[in-house]
N, C-alpha and C positions, 0 to 999 in steps of 0.2 A: 371353487372359491368365488365369492362375490367380489368383483373387481371395481365396484363403485368407489370413486374417489371420496376422500374425507378431508376435512381441514387439517387433521394430524398428518395424513399422508402427503397432502399438498405442501405443508410446511417442511416435512422431511425431504421431499423432492427438491424444493428450493434451496434448502441447506446444502445438499450435495452439489447442486448445479452451480451455486455461487462459488463453491470451493473447487470447481473444475473437475469433479469426478467424471470419469468417462461415462457416456450413455450406457455402455454395456454394464459397468459396475452399478450404476443407478438402477437399471432394470433388474439386475440379479438381487441386489440388496432389498429392493422393494418387494420382490416376489417372496423372499424368505421371511421378511418382517410381517407381511400380510398373512402369510401362512401361519406364522407363530401366533398372531392375534386371533385368527379364526380357529386355530386348534384349541385355544383357551377360551372359546365361546365369546369372542369379541371383547375380552377384558382389555382395558387400556394398559399399554406396557408400563406406564408409570406406577400401576398398582401391582406389578409383578416384579420378579427379579431372578436371581440365580437358580432357585429351585425350579421355577417354571421353564427356564431355559434348558436345564438338564432334562426335564421331563420331555420337552419337545425334541431334543436331539436324540434321546433314547427311542422315542417314537419313530423317528426317521430311520433308525437302524433296524429296529425290531419289526415294525409294521410296513414301512416303505421299502426296506432293503436297499437303501442308497449306498453308494460307494463312499470310501473314506474321503475322497476329494470333495464330493458333494456335501457330506456332513461338515467338512471343514469350512466350505463356503457359507453354509447356513450359520455356523458358529461365528464366522467373521462378520456377517451381516448383523447378528444380534449383539456382538461385542461393540460394533460401531454404534448401534442404536443406543446402548446404555452408556458406554464409556465416553462417546463423543457428543451425540445429539441430546440425550437426556441429562448428561453430566451426572450419571448415577452409576458409578463403577460396579461391575458385576462381582468383582472379587474372585474367589476361587469357585468357579462353576465347572469343575472338572469331573464331577461325579456322575457323568452320563455313560451309557454303554457305547463304546466306540465301534464304528463299522469295521468289519474284517474283510469286506469284499475288496479284493485286490484291484488296483488301478490297471486298466487295459494297457497292453503293450502298444507303443506308438506304431503308426503306419509309416514304413520307410520306403522310399523310392531307391532303386539302384541308380548308379551314375548314368547308365544308359537311358533309364526312364526319365531322369532329370533332363538330359540332353534332348530327348524326344519332346518333352513337355515345353521346354524353352523354345524349341524350333517352331512351335505352333503360335508363338506370340511375337509381337513387334511393338515398337513405339513405347509409350509409357507403361503398358502392362508388362512388356518384356523387361524393362528396367526394374520395375517394382518386384517382379518375381525373382530376378537375378539378385537383388539385394536381400530378399527373404532367404534365398538359399545360400548366397555367397557370404552373408554376414550373420545369419542365424537370428534375424530380428523377428519379433512378434509383429502381427499385422498392425496393431495400433501404433507400434513404434515406428514402422515404416511411414504410415500416413502422417505422423506428427513431426517428421524430420524437417528441419529448417535448412536453408542454404548454408548457413554458417556451420552446421554440424558436420559437413563433409571436409575432412582434412586431407587434401590432395598430397601435401608434402610428406606426411607420415603414413599414408595409406591406411587411414582409420576413420571410423565414424563415431561421433560422440552421441551417446544415447542419454537423454535427460529425463529424469522422472519416469523410469521404466516401472515395471511391476514392483510394488512395495516402495515406490517413490525413490528408487535407487538410480544412481548414475553409473555409467560404465563406458569403456572404450571397446569397440569391436573391430575386427579386421575388415579391410576393404580390398576387393580384388582389383588389381591394376587394369584388368581387361574392361572394367566398367568406367574408367575415367573419361573416355570420349563421350559415352552416352550421358554421363552425369554433367559434363560441360555443356552438352547440347540442351539438356533439360534446364540447367540454370539459365541459359540464354533465353529459353522460352519464358521462364519466370520473370526475367528482367524485362522482357517485352510486355508481359502482362502488367507488371508494376507500372511501367511507363504509361500504358493506356489507362489503367485504373486511376492513376494520379491526376489525370485530366478531368476526372469526375469530381465536382466540388463536394459531393456528399461522401466521398470515399474517406474512411477514417483509418485506413491502413490495416495491417494484420493484427490479430489479437496477440498481445504479449502479456506476461505476468505483471500484475498491477505494480509491484515494487520496481520493476524495470521501467515501466511506463512513467512512473513518477520521477525516476532518476534520469531517464533518457527519453524525454517527451517526443522526440522525432524518430525514435528507433523503429516504430511500427511502419515507417515509410522507407526504411533502408532495405537493400536487397538481401543482406545477410539474415534478417529476421523472417523473410517470407518463407512460406511452406514450400518444400521441394516439390511436392506433388499437390498443387492447388486444385480446388474445385473448378469446374468449367464456368460457373456463374458467381457473381457477387450475391451476397445475402445479408439480411439484417440480423444482427446479433440479438437473440431473444431477451437478454437481460437489460439492454439499454437502447436497442433499435439502431445501433450504429451500422453503417454499411461497410462490410468487410469481405475479403476473399478467404474463405476457410480452406481447410485441406480436403482432399478427396474423401468421400465416404468409404470407410473401411469395408463395408459390406460388398462393395464392387469387386474386391480382390478375389474372394472365393468364387464369385460368379464367373469371372474370366478364367480362373484356374480350372473350374469344372468343365467349361467348354473346351479349353485347350487339352485337358486330359482325355476327353472323349475323342477329339480329333487325333490325338496321339495314340489311341488304342490302349490306354492304360486302364486296367480293370480295377485297380485300387481306388479307394476314395481319396481324392486329392484336395487338400485345403491349404491355406497359408501355413498352418502348423505342421503339415506334412513336410513342407520344405525346411522348416526349422528343425524338425526331427531328423531329416536326412542330413542336414548340415552337421549336426552333432555326431551322428553315427559315422559319417564319412571322415570327420576329423579324427575320431578314435581309431577307425580302420587305418588311417594314415600314420598312426603312431603318436598322436597328441595325447598328453597325459590328462587325466580326468579333471584335475584342478584347473587347467587351462580352459577346458571345455566349459566347466562350471562358470568361470569368469566371463567367457564369451557369451554364454546364454543368460547371465544375470541371475543364476539360481542362488538363493541365500544359503541353502543347505545342499551339500554335495550328494546327499542321499537322493535328492530329486534327479540329479544328473546320472546317477548310477543305473537308472532304468535303461539307458542306452547300452551299458555293458551287458545287461541281461539280454538285450536284443542280439548283440554280437555273439554271446555264448550259445544262443539257441539256433544260430545259423550254421551253415556248412563249414565256415572257417573255425568255429569253436568246438564242434563235435563231429567226429568221423562216424559216418553211418556204417553199421555192420554189413549192409548190403555190399559195400565197396570191398569187403574182404572175402566174399563168397568165391570169387574166381581163383583165390589163392588157397582155398580149402582142399 
């Protein structure tokens, strides 16, 4: 695909950026929208509609052989394009051939493997990995945590605007309290130093809160729990701020730690989230509780972890085990 930028794509990118869509979502949506346009011989989306969307999604299944999850992502991107950006609702565009390629089973670490992995980390990487596994958060949710989101009294973490812009409460392991208190103290010292810079505009906060509480961006509670090492200029208005740590760094230190720990499986931030869910179910937690902790809208998404358990040694007895009794 030709990736040359166009005024239309530039406008679409700005539309998502201003509304604080994550860089990952922006990148994914742009990819599928561009693909859709090139598939239809560069026809402008405003001149197309539901029929062309159905043709494209069918093409992805029949010719590209994409998974159901990938096809759904492409549909979400095009629904956003028409329903939100172009304000031209698609209506019923469900007449496409749906992918039947099953979603891959998640990679799960054993408890021993999690322990070995965490033993290879220290400092901020150890704390971030511990929150990923201990609370089942997504990578972007960890990086976006604010100091105020940690509820020490009730041992819980408040997750705001998670996937699907939903809020939820998740468990917090008491073993992490000293590490979290130390991290908050580092954030406090950062804020004290930053505030001495006359150009420092504080942390970014939602515009509605900024208008109602004009000094909130300079308070400790609103600072990111895992701030970036350097101050940077906000692209939209060139204000000097301290953003959160780049989410891409998490998988990098997890990969290095897994190699040092001798773990053969591919370890990412989502592997720890998968392991959190599976280990909760192994410990007797009901699936609805796990669903709420993970922030899944549909319990069917959570049921993938019950499939993992059923395929393991705990769920099915191997016939080899009975040979000695024959």
